[in-house]
NUFI-754377 format. One line per 10 residues: number of its first residue (from 1); their letters; for each residue x negated, y negated, z negated of C-alpha. Coordinates in steps of 0.001 Angstrom, whole numbers, plus 500000, padded with zeros to 6 digits. Example, Ala and Ser with C-alpha at 12.3 -4.5 7.8 and 13.67 -1.06 7.14 Angstrom:
residues 2
1 = as = 487700/504500/492200; 486330/501060/492860
//
This chain:
residues 139
1 = mkhklalcla = 456124/485772/496727; 457572/488586/494411; 460648/486494/494607; 461398/486970/498052; 460505/490548/497565; 463083/490802/494574; 465708/488573/496415; 465690/491278/499810; 465788/494252/497504; 468463/493126/495583
11 = svvllatisa = 470004/492416/499352; 469566/495776/500466; 470873/497680/497470; 473893/495348/497656; 474452/495891/501097; 474384/499565/500778; 476814/499395/497870; 478839/497474/500292; 478720/499965/502930; 478805/503193/500653
21 = radnltvagv = 482286/501865/499551; 483598/500936/502912; 482818/504869/504091; 484802/506196/501024; 487868/504296/500898; 490456/506505/501047; 494177/505999/500903; 495481/509059/501366; 497910/510911/498900; 501002/509583/497499
31 = wratlhdlpc = 501619/506138/495949; 504325/505359/493267; 505602/502045/491649; 508567/501658/489082; 510589/498594/488231; 512748/498902/485582; 511376/502320/484494; 512999/503420/487765; 511185/504517/491443; 511277/501671/493630
41 = ieltvhedqg = 508722/503061/496184; 507260/506550/497504; 504357/505871/499716; 502782/509018/501239; 499539/508384/503344; 497728/511557/505777; 494547/510952/506861; 493752/513592/509365; 490252/513057/511235; 490193/509443/510445
51 = nlsgtivfdl = 493765/508717/511847; 496551/507743/509478; 499781/508430/509039; 502546/508621/506958; 506198/507316/505388; 507277/505009/502628; 510557/505055/500719; 512322/502410/499978; 514262/502949/496678; 517455/500280/496231
61 = lvlengvwhv = 517925/499373/492358; 521234/498097/491584; 522413/496031/488158; 525929/497599/487137; 527303/496807/483739; 523899/495825/482649; 522358/499050/483684; 519580/499644/486216; 520487/502239/488999; 518854/503782/491901
71 = rsadrvdlih = 521888/503290/494433; 519984/504409/497887; 516869/505725/499620; 515170/505065/502839; 512042/506859/504212; 510887/505414/506760; 507475/506321/509123; 504287/503816/508968; 503964/502349/512370; 499782/501384/513185
81 = prvegnyfvf = 498761/502079/509552; 495212/500930/508980; 492662/499782/506442; 491670/495874/507087; 488677/495754/504282; 490229/496205/500810; 493998/497016/501976; 496398/499163/503449; 498326/497692/506269; 501160/498702/508212
91 = evvhakkhns = 504355/497721/509586; 507667/499530/509513; 511212/499188/510975; 513260/497475/508797; 517273/497086/508626; 518140/493066/508004; 521495/494426/506489; 521679/497439/504061; 522191/500312/505672; 522292/499013/509337
101 = adpadqelkt = 521588/501502/512372; 522507/498489/514850; 519173/497892/516799; 520005/494139/516229; 519743/494608/512725; 516266/495545/512739; 512835/494040/512241; 509389/494841/512231; 508177/493867/508777; 504597/494721/507539
111 = frmelagsnk = 503002/495620/504619; 499687/494627/502997; 498378/496971/499754; 495270/495474/497875; 493385/498846/496815; 492060/497520/493601; 490717/500870/492591; 490991/504421/493469; 494329/505005/492583; 495498/501718/492079
121 = gifrnaiegq = 497403/499410/494821; 498847/496345/494708; 501758/494694/497146; 500861/491478/496713; 504247/488873/496632; 506047/492196/496526; 509255/491231/494741; 510545/487413/494254; 506998/486375/494442; 505486/488648/491784
131 = dltlqrsdh = 503051/491565/492560; 504280/495520/492520; 500895/497970/491516; 501506/501792/493109; 499441/504507/491862; 498486/507360/493076; 499780/510673/491949; 497482/513112/494080; 495188/512627/497026
//
């Protein structure tokens, strides 16, 4: 009987912890990632009464004469941003060809950032199968 009571109490505590974490999960803020010591992503998320919105900047990094440079940066609006479990999920309109504004060259692309801490996010398989870590710089 004592074991059943202890198991029930442990289950209640675990469920309360999971519920509290889900309620306190916030993605609002500015998230940044670097690659080759240069900015490569800036994700800005706003939350207004439970509604999420924002933008993302993808910096195009190029290697010229053995040195990495930021060539261009495109800011695009997030489409249908949402939290699914421990992931922040959103879509963006993405050009199949860099700098193309032709609607035929556009596609809807889905991104998922795992929320790995209050200020740490991980894009899984972001760059050629490698993970990319984002840090939140403000809330």
